[in-house]
C-alpha positions as CSV (number, residue, x, y, z in Angstrom):
1,X,-226.8,110.6,106.2
2,X,-227.9,107.2,104.9
3,X,-226.1,103.8,104.7
4,X,-227.0,101.3,101.9
5,X,-225.8,97.9,102.8
6,X,-226.6,94.3,101.6
7,X,-226.9,91.6,104.1
8,X,-226.7,88.0,103.2
9,X,-227.3,84.4,104.7
10,X,-226.7,81.0,103.7
11,X,-227.9,77.6,105.3
12,X,-226.8,74.1,104.6
13,X,-230.0,71.8,104.7
14,X,-230.2,68.0,104.4
15,X,-232.4,67.3,101.3
16,X,-235.9,66.1,101.8
17,X,-237.1,65.3,98.5
18,X,-235.8,62.8,95.6
19,X,-236.6,63.0,91.9
20,X,-236.1,59.9,90.0
21,X,-236.4,60.5,86.2
22,X,-236.2,57.8,83.5
23,X,-235.7,58.2,79.8
24,X,-237.1,55.6,77.5
25,X,-235.5,55.3,74.0
26,X,-236.8,52.6,71.7
27,X,-235.8,52.0,68.1
28,X,-238.0,50.5,65.2
29,X,-238.1,50.2,61.5
30,X,-241.2,51.9,61.1
31,X,-243.3,54.5,62.9
32,X,-246.1,52.4,64.0
33,X,-243.7,49.8,65.6
34,X,-241.8,52.7,67.4
35,X,-245.1,53.7,68.8
36,X,-246.4,50.3,69.8
37,X,-242.9,49.0,71.1
38,X,-242.3,52.3,72.9
39,X,-245.6,52.3,74.7
40,X,-245.3,48.6,75.7
41,X,-242.0,49.2,77.0
42,X,-242.9,52.1,79.3
43,X,-246.0,50.1,80.5
44,X,-244.1,47.0,81.3
45,X,-241.4,49.0,83.3
46,X,-243.9,51.0,85.3
47,X,-246.0,47.9,86.0
48,X,-242.5,46.1,86.9
49,X,-241.9,48.6,89.6
50,X,-245.3,48.6,90.8
51,X,-245.4,44.8,91.3
52,X,-242.1,44.9,93.1
53,X,-242.0,48.2,95.1
54,X,-244.6,50.5,96.8
55,X,-244.5,53.0,94.0
56,X,-247.7,53.1,91.9
57,X,-248.0,53.6,88.2
58,X,-250.0,56.8,88.6
59,X,-247.1,58.3,90.5
60,X,-244.9,58.5,87.4
61,X,-245.5,61.9,85.3
62,X,-244.6,62.2,81.8
63,X,-242.5,65.1,81.1
64,X,-241.8,64.9,77.3
65,X,-242.7,62.3,74.5
66,X,-241.6,62.2,70.8
67,X,-241.3,59.7,67.9
68,X,-238.8,61.0,65.2
69,X,-237.1,59.4,62.3
70,X,-233.3,59.7,62.1
71,X,-231.0,59.7,59.0
72,X,-227.2,59.4,57.9
73,X,-225.5,60.3,54.8
74,X,-223.8,57.5,52.6
75,X,-220.8,58.8,50.8
76,X,-219.7,56.9,47.9
77,X,-216.4,55.2,47.9
78,X,-213.6,55.7,45.3
79,X,-214.3,52.8,43.1
80,X,-218.1,53.7,43.2
81,X,-217.1,57.2,42.0
82,X,-215.1,55.8,39.0
83,X,-218.2,53.9,37.8
84,X,-220.5,56.7,38.5
85,X,-222.0,58.3,35.3
86,X,-222.7,61.8,35.9
87,X,-223.1,63.1,32.2
88,X,-226.3,65.1,31.6
89,X,-227.1,65.4,35.3
90,X,-227.9,68.9,37.0
91,X,-226.1,69.8,40.1
92,X,-228.9,68.6,42.3
93,X,-229.1,65.2,41.0
94,X,-225.4,64.9,41.3
95,X,-225.5,65.8,44.7
96,X,-228.0,63.3,45.5
97,X,-225.9,60.5,43.8
98,X,-222.7,61.4,45.5
99,X,-224.4,61.9,49.2
100,X,-227.3,59.3,49.6
101,X,-229.6,60.0,52.5
102,X,-230.4,56.9,54.4
103,X,-233.0,56.2,57.2
104,X,-231.5,54.9,60.5
105,X,-235.4,54.2,61.6
106,X,-237.8,55.7,64.0
107,X,-237.1,56.4,67.4
108,X,-239.6,56.6,70.4
109,X,-238.5,58.7,73.4
110,X,-240.4,59.3,76.6
111,X,-239.4,61.2,79.5
112,X,-240.9,60.5,82.9
113,X,-240.2,61.3,86.6
114,X,-241.4,60.3,90.0
115,X,-240.9,62.6,93.3
116,X,-240.9,61.4,96.7
117,X,-240.0,62.1,100.2
118,X,-236.4,61.6,100.9
119,X,-235.8,57.8,101.8
120,X,-232.7,56.1,100.8
121,X,-234.2,52.6,101.2
122,X,-236.9,53.3,98.8
123,X,-234.5,54.9,96.2
124,X,-232.1,52.0,96.7
125,X,-234.9,49.6,96.0
126,X,-235.9,51.5,92.8
127,X,-232.1,51.7,91.8
128,X,-231.6,48.0,92.1
129,X,-234.9,46.7,90.5
130,X,-234.5,48.8,87.5
131,X,-231.1,47.4,86.8
132,X,-232.8,43.8,86.8
133,X,-235.2,45.2,84.2
134,X,-234.8,44.1,80.4
135,X,-234.4,47.1,78.5
136,X,-234.0,49.4,81.5
137,X,-234.4,53.0,80.9
138,X,-231.7,55.6,81.5
139,X,-232.1,56.7,85.1
140,X,-231.1,60.2,86.8
141,X,-231.6,61.1,90.3
142,X,-231.7,64.5,91.8
143,X,-231.9,65.5,95.3
144,X,-233.9,69.1,96.7
145,X,-236.0,70.4,98.7
146,X,-240.0,70.2,99.0
147,X,-240.3,73.9,100.0
148,X,-237.4,76.1,100.1
149,X,-239.4,79.1,101.1
150,X,-239.9,77.2,104.4
151,X,-236.7,78.3,105.3
152,X,-237.2,81.9,104.4
153,X,-237.8,83.5,107.9
154,X,-234.5,82.1,109.3
155,X,-232.6,83.3,106.2
156,X,-234.1,86.7,106.4
157,X,-233.4,87.2,110.2
158,X,-229.7,86.1,109.7
159,X,-229.4,88.3,106.2
160,X,-231.0,91.4,108.4
161,X,-228.4,90.8,111.2
162,X,-225.7,90.7,108.8
163,X,-226.8,94.0,107.1
164,X,-226.9,95.6,110.6
165,X,-223.6,94.5,111.6
166,X,-222.1,96.0,108.3
167,X,-224.2,99.1,108.6
168,X,-222.7,99.6,112.4
169,X,-219.1,99.3,111.0
170,X,-219.5,101.8,108.5
171,X,-221.5,104.4,110.8
172,X,-218.6,103.8,113.3
173,X,-215.9,104.5,110.6
174,X,-217.7,107.8,109.7
175,X,-218.3,108.5,113.4
176,X,-222.0,108.2,113.3
177,X,-224.6,106.6,115.3
178,X,-226.8,104.3,113.6
179,X,-230.6,104.8,114.1
180,X,-233.4,102.9,112.4
181,X,-233.7,100.9,109.3
182,X,-235.9,102.6,107.0
183,X,-235.9,100.3,104.0
184,X,-235.5,96.6,103.2
185,X,-235.6,95.1,99.8
186,X,-235.9,91.1,99.8
187,X,-234.9,89.1,97.1
188,X,-236.2,85.3,96.4
189,X,-234.9,82.5,98.2
190,X,-232.0,80.7,96.2
191,X,-232.0,77.0,96.8
192,X,-228.7,76.5,95.2
193,X,-230.0,74.1,92.8
194,X,-230.8,70.4,92.9
195,X,-227.8,67.9,93.4
196,X,-228.2,65.5,90.3
197,X,-226.6,61.9,90.1
198,X,-227.3,60.2,86.6
199,X,-226.3,57.2,84.6
200,X,-227.6,54.8,82.2
201,X,-228.9,51.5,83.9
202,X,-228.8,48.8,81.3
203,X,-229.5,45.2,82.2
204,X,-227.9,42.3,80.2
205,X,-230.7,39.9,81.6
206,X,-233.1,37.9,79.4
207,X,-236.7,38.7,78.8
208,X,-237.8,36.6,81.9
209,X,-237.0,39.4,84.3
210,X,-236.4,36.9,87.1
211,X,-233.8,37.9,89.8
212,X,-232.5,36.6,93.1
213,X,-234.5,38.0,95.9
214,X,-231.6,37.5,98.3
215,X,-229.2,39.1,96.0
216,X,-231.6,42.3,95.5
217,X,-231.8,42.7,99.1
218,X,-228.0,42.7,99.6
219,X,-227.7,45.3,96.9
220,X,-230.3,47.6,98.3
221,X,-228.8,47.2,101.7
222,X,-225.4,48.3,100.3
223,X,-226.6,51.3,98.7
224,X,-228.7,52.5,101.8
225,X,-225.6,52.2,103.9
226,X,-223.3,54.2,101.6
227,X,-225.6,56.6,99.5
228,X,-225.4,59.9,101.4
229,X,-226.1,63.2,99.2
230,X,-224.5,66.4,99.9
231,X,-226.7,69.1,101.8
232,X,-228.6,71.8,99.9
233,X,-227.4,75.2,100.2
234,X,-230.1,77.9,100.4
235,X,-229.2,81.6,100.6
236,X,-230.8,85.0,101.0
237,X,-229.6,88.5,100.2
238,X,-231.4,91.7,101.5
239,X,-230.7,95.3,100.7
240,X,-231.3,97.8,103.7
241,X,-231.3,101.5,104.3
242,X,-230.2,102.6,107.7
243,X,-230.3,106.2,109.0
244,X,-227.7,107.8,111.1
245,X,-227.2,110.5,113.3
246,X,-224.2,112.6,115.1
């Protein structure tokens, strides 16, 4: 007789990596201005961070980039409809007059991120200084594991022991003795997904980008003292086949 069982294991592990993502969104009336102003905004932010932290410009990696034009439709008011002469117009021309498509301008968007070892002080400094920058980008944070597979050996061992306990229980219920495990199928490591925290950081400061160093240090310390992410759950399942005897 053979017994088929699935063993599973789950570990909670403190995150060891931070991913900080920034999203720039710049509006302009023309494509050229959107491109020029958008690129300058990104360069200014990266340089500002490099000048005031130990992060380097080259550590930021671009994930996506686009420039596109947006439109909205203007619908005529009741008074405008009364004065509108639609005589001798074809349906397409009538629709064009009734629903006027108007450009909202061009929008530059760039998504970038930086990954670094878990360090609350560095994260706090990045958060606080970003909030001091004029036209600060949207800022998202995720916590994760650099190498979920590094925990595989311990997870497999626990999952195997879980499968063995289940097999022993089933064998005893059938009045059999458990012999050897003749087959093991192992799935990939599930890291449970990263934990995300996000929000739009927008500064109301002027273009000078001046800030009180003492105030910044105080804000950094407050974040460092209170910012504690949840542990990451990694799990593993294995399918086992056990032989039994009387």
